[in-house]
C-alpha positions in Angstrom: -0.1 0.0 0.0 1.4 3.3 -1.0 0.6 6.7 0.5 -0.2 8.0 -3.0 -2.9 5.5 -3.4 -4.4 6.4 0.0 -4.4 10.1 -1.1 -6.2 8.9 -4.4 -8.8 7.0 -2.3 -9.4 9.9 0.1 -10.0 12.2 -2.8 -12.5 9.8 -4.3 -14.2 9.2 -1.0 -14.7 13.0 -0.5 -16.0 13.5 -4.0 -17.9 10.2 -4.5 -17.2 10.8 -8.2 -14.1 9.6 -10.1 -14.3 12.0 -12.9 -14.2 14.9 -10.3 -11.6 13.4 -8.1 -9.3 12.7 -11.1 -9.7 16.4 -12.0 -8.7 17.6 -8.7 -5.7 15.1 -8.7 -4.7 16.2 -12.2 -4.6 12.6 -13.3 -6.8 10.6 -15.9 -9.8 8.8 -14.7 -8.6 5.4 -15.9 -5.3 5.9 -14.0 -7.3 6.7 -10.9 -9.6 3.9 -11.4 -6.6 1.5 -11.7 -5.0 2.7 -8.4 -8.2 2.3 -6.6 -8.5 -1.2 -8.0 -5.0 -2.1 -7.0 -5.7 -0.9 -3.5 -8.8 -2.9 -3.1 -7.0 -6.0 -4.4 -4.0 -5.7 -1.9 -6.7 -5.2 1.0 -9.1 -7.8 -0.3 -12.1 -5.9 0.2 -14.4 -3.5 -1.9 -14.0 0.1 -0.9 -16.7 1.6 -3.2 -20.0 0.5 -4.4 -20.1 1.5 -8.2 -22.9 2.8 -10.3 -22.9 1.0 -13.6 -25.9 3.2 -14.9 -23.6 6.3 -15.5 -20.5 6.9 -17.3 -19.5 9.5 -14.8 -18.7 6.7 -12.3 -20.6 8.2 -9.3 -19.8 5.9 -6.2 -20.5 5.2 -2.6 -18.4 4.2 0.3 -18.8 0.5 1.6 -18.4 -0.2 5.4 -15.0 -1.1 4.7 -14.4 2.0 2.7 -15.7 4.2 5.7 -13.2 2.4 7.9 -10.3 2.9 5.7 -11.2 6.7 5.2 -11.0 7.5 8.9 -7.6 5.5 9.1 -6.2 7.1 5.7 -6.8 10.6 6.8 -5.0 10.1 10.0 -1.9 8.5 8.2 -1.8 11.3 5.6 -2.0 13.9 8.4 0.9 12.1 10.3 3.0 11.8 7.1 2.6 15.6 6.5 3.6 16.3 10.0 6.7 14.0 9.7 7.7 15.9 6.6 7.3 19.4 8.3 9.2 18.2 11.3 12.2 16.8 9.1 12.2 20.2 7.3 12.2 22.0 10.4 15.1 19.9 11.5 17.0 20.6 8.3 16.7 24.4 8.9 18.2 24.3 12.4 21.6 23.9 10.7 23.3 27.1 9.3 23.1 27.2 5.6 26.7 27.7 4.3 26.6 30.1 1.3 29.5 30.7 -0.8 30.4 34.0 -2.4 33.3 35.2 -4.4 35.3 38.0 -3.3 34.6 40.7 -6.1 30.9 40.2 -6.0 29.0 43.4 -5.0 27.7 43.3 -1.6 24.3 44.2 -2.9 24.0 41.0 -4.7 24.8 39.1 -1.7 22.4 41.1 0.5 19.7 40.4 -2.1 19.9 36.7 -2.0 20.0 36.8 2.0 16.8 38.8 1.9 15.0 36.3 -0.5 15.9 33.5 1.7 14.8 35.4 4.9 11.5 36.2 3.5 10.8 32.6 2.4 12.5 30.7 5.4 12.6 33.3 8.2 14.0 30.8 10.7 17.1 29.8 8.5 20.5 31.2 9.5 23.2 31.7 6.9 27.0 31.6 7.3 28.8 33.3 4.6 31.9 31.7 3.1 34.1 33.9 1.0 36.2 32.3 -1.7 38.5 33.6 -4.4 36.5 33.3 -7.6 33.2 32.0 -8.9 35.0 28.9 -10.0 36.0 28.4 -6.6 32.4 28.6 -5.4 31.5 25.9 -7.8 34.3 23.6 -6.6 33.3 24.2 -2.9 29.9 22.9 -3.8 31.5 19.7 -5.3 33.8 19.5 -2.0 30.5 19.7 0.1 32.1 22.6 1.9 29.2 24.9 1.3 25.6 24.3 0.6 24.6 27.2 -1.7 26.8 29.4 -3.9 26.5 32.6 -5.8 28.5 32.0 -9.0 28.2 32.7 -12.9 27.4 30.4 -15.8 28.6 28.3 -17.2 28.5 25.4 -14.5 31.7 23.4 -14.8 30.4 20.3 -13.1 27.4 18.1 -14.4 26.3 17.4 -10.9 25.4 21.0 -10.1 21.9 22.9 -10.7 21.4 26.5 -10.8 18.6 29.0 -10.1 18.9 32.0 -12.3 19.1 35.2 -10.2 20.1 38.2 -12.1 22.2 39.2 -15.2 25.1 41.7 -15.2 26.7 43.9 -18.1 30.2 44.7 -18.8 32.3 47.8 -18.2 35.5 49.3 -19.5 38.0 49.5 -16.8 40.5 52.7 -17.7 43.1 54.6 -15.7 41.6 57.9 -14.5 43.9 59.9 -16.6 43.0 58.0 -19.9 41.6 60.0 -22.9 38.3 58.0 -22.7 37.9 58.2 -19.1 35.3 61.2 -19.2 33.0 59.4 -21.6 29.5 58.2 -20.5 30.0 55.0 -22.8 32.6 53.2 -24.9 32.5 50.9 -27.7 34.9 48.1 -28.6 35.9 50.0 -31.9 37.2 53.0 -29.7 39.6 50.4 -28.0 41.3 49.1 -31.1 44.8 50.7 -30.5 44.8 49.8 -26.8 46.9 47.4 -24.8 44.8 44.9 -22.8 45.0 43.4 -19.4 43.1 40.3 -19.4 41.9 37.0 -17.6 42.1 34.1 -19.9 39.5 31.1 -19.8 38.1 29.4 -17.8 38.3 32.1 -15.4 36.9 34.5 -17.9 33.6 33.1 -19.2 33.2 35.7 -22.0 36.9 35.7 -23.2 36.1 34.1 -26.5 33.1 36.5 -27.0 35.3 39.5 -26.6 37.8 38.1 -29.0 35.0 37.6 -31.7 33.4 41.0 -31.2 36.9 42.8 -31.5 37.4 40.7 -34.8 34.0 42.1 -35.9 35.1 45.5 -35.0 38.1 44.9 -37.4 41.0 44.2 -35.1 42.8 41.7 -33.2 43.4 42.7 -29.4 47.0 43.2 -28.2 47.0 41.4 -24.8 50.0 42.9 -22.9 49.3 41.2 -19.5 47.2 38.1 -18.3 46.3 37.6 -14.8 44.1 35.4 -12.7 42.3 37.7 -10.6 40.1 40.8 -10.9 42.0 42.5 -8.1 45.3 42.3 -9.9 43.8 43.1 -13.2 42.4 46.5 -11.7 45.8 47.1 -10.0 47.6 46.8 -13.4 45.2 49.2 -15.2 45.5 51.6 -12.3 49.3 51.5 -13.1 48.7 52.3 -16.8 49.5 48.8 -18.1 46.4 48.7 -20.4 42.6 48.6 -20.5 40.5 45.8 -19.4 36.8 44.6 -19.4 35.1 43.9 -16.1 31.7 42.6 -15.0 29.3 45.1 -13.4 29.5 43.1 -10.1 33.0 44.2 -9.6 33.1 47.0 -7.1 35.6 49.7 -8.2 34.6 52.4 -5.8 37.6 51.8 -3.4 40.3 52.2 -6.4 41.1 55.9 -6.7 43.1 55.4 -9.9 40.6 53.7 -12.3 37.2 54.3 -13.7 34.6 51.9 -15.0 32.4 53.2 -18.1 29.7 51.1 -19.6 30.7 49.1 -22.8 27.9 49.5 -25.6 27.6 48.4 -29.2 26.7 50.4 -32.3 23.0 50.7 -31.1 24.3 52.2 -27.6 23.1 49.2 -25.7 25.0 46.7 -23.7 26.6 43.6 -25.6 24.2 41.0 -25.1 27.0 38.4 -25.8 28.9 39.8 -22.9 26.1 39.4 -20.3 26.9 37.3 -17.2 24.3 35.2 -15.8 24.4 35.1 -12.0 23.0 32.2 -10.4 22.5 30.3 -7.0 24.1 27.0 -7.5 23.8 23.8 -5.5 24.5 20.1 -5.8 21.5 18.5 -7.8 21.3 15.7 -5.0 20.9 18.3 -2.3 17.0 18.3 -1.4 17.3 21.0 1.3 13.9 22.7 2.0 15.8 26.0 2.1 17.0 25.5 -1.4 13.6 24.7 -2.8 12.2 27.7 -0.8 14.7 30.0 -2.0 14.2 29.0 -5.7 10.7 29.6 -5.3 11.2 33.0 -4.0 13.6 33.9 -6.6 11.0 33.0 -9.3 8.5 35.2 -7.5 10.7 38.0 -7.7 12.0 37.9 -11.1 
C-alpha cells in the first residue's frame, strides 16, 4: 500500500465521483480507477459501491471504505507532520553560502533577503572564496550548501537557479583620454593594450575576441592575470585597459574608472552578459534551497 494510493482513495471518497476526483488530482480517470482497484486487490475488500448506470462513475463508500477513510486521513496527516518536522530539523543547521570576493555586496544581501522572506527561521553563514569557479568547486567538495556564481557551471552534478544578469564595463586609468565618456564601444579600444583574464576564469573571453574581430581588429593582450583585483591594479598602473563585469566593485580604487561598454545601438553587448545564479548540488534536497528557488522565481 502506497501513501499516494491512500491520497487517491481519500479524494474519491470525498468527491464520491471518479471524474471530479481525477480532475482535482490532475490525473486521468482510468489511471485513478486503476490505482483504486490495486488498493482494493491488496486489501481484499471493495471500498466503493460503483454505479454502472452512469458513465460519470458516481460511487458510494462501503463499510470497509468508511473504516479506511478514517484511518487514511490520520495516516496522511501524520505523514505531513513528519515531513514538516524533518524540514524544520534541516533548517536548524546554518546554511553555508559561498560567495566570491569581487561580488558586489548588494547581490549577496539580495539573496539573503529573499531567503529570509521565504524561510525566516534559516540562518546563513557566508563563506568568501577567491573566484566564481572556487564557489563551484566548494559545492562539489561539500564545504558549502549554496553558492553565488556565474554560468557556465563546470560540473554536471550542479544545478542552478537564475538570479540576475550583469553587463560589462571598460576599466580605464583615471587619466585616460576616454575616461570622461559616458559610454565606450569596442571600436574605440582598437589601439589599446589590454589586461585580460584568460579562460576558464573568464567566461566571456572568446566572445570578446570575436566581437573585436567583428570591429576590425585583433586585441593586443599585454598582460594576463588570474584575478580581478590584480587586473584592476595593473590598469591603475597604466599597463592597459580591461573589461570587468558589473558585479565588480571599483569604488575603493582611486586610480581607475569603469565606463559602460555599448554596441553600435548604444546598448550593452548581449554577448557579454553574465548570468548570475544560485548553484547547489543536484542531489541536495534541502527545503531551504527549494524555498529560495521559489522566492527568486516570484521576484524575477
